[in-house]
N, C-alpha and C positions, 0 to 999 in steps of 0.2 A: 885231446885237451887243447884249449886255446888260452894261452897266457895273456894277462892284461897288457903286457907290452906288445905282444903280437897284434892284439885287437887295436891298440893305439896306432901301430904302424899301418895296419889295414886302413884305418880311418884317414890317416895322413895321405896315403897313396890315393884313396878314393876322392879326397878333397881336391886333388891336383887338376882334375879335368871335369868334363861334362859327364854326368851320370848316364851310362848306357852300356851297350855291348862291348865297346872298346875298353871301358873301365873294368868290366868283368874279365875280359881277356887278360888285361894287365895283372889283375889280382890273382887269377888262376895261374899265370906264368910265375908270379913271385912266390906263391904258396900252393904248389901243385898237390900237396897232400890234403888240402881243404876243399870243400865244396862251396860254391858261391852262387847266389841267385839275386836277381834284382826285381823289385816290385814297388808299388806305391805304399807309403806308410799307412794310408787309409785302408789297405787290404790286411793289415796286421790286426790281430785280436786286441781289443781295448784293454783287456786284463793283463796282457803281456807287456812287461816293461823292457825297454831296449837295454842292451848290454852297454851301449855307448851312444850318446846323442851328439850330433853336430847340427849346425844351422840348416844345412841342405838335406841331411839324411840321418837316419838312425840305423844302428847295427843291432841285429838280433842273432842269437846263436841257434844253430841247427844241431839237434841231437840225433844220434843214430843207434839208439839201443834197440835190441831185439829185431834188427833188420828192418826197422820202420823209421822213416824220417819224421821228426816233429820238432817244434820249437822247444827250447830248454833255457833255463836260467842258470844252469850248472856248467861252468866252463870246463870242468873235468870230463863231462860227457859230450862236449861240443866237438863236432867234426866239420863244421862249416858256418858260414855267415850269410844272413840275408841283409842286403843293402836296400833299405827301404827309403825311397825318395820322399821328402817332405814337400807338399805342395805349397807354393808361395801364395798366400792369400792374406 
């Protein structure tokens, strides 16, 4: 489960620096129980709404039910976060 305040804290931490491997390492260190991955927001399915939106990135939830990772909109089932960078155009 990922609480709304935890997601907000993750967004605040991610917004502090350049989006990249160093940011992922910082997030993994702060929340070792969660999984984190980085991609372009263009790679996310159009039908999936972000759990949290910021100017430079969107956060999506990763679910892990039945031993298979997938995107979820249910924070109760969430075991991680996708940090999806929004292209500046």
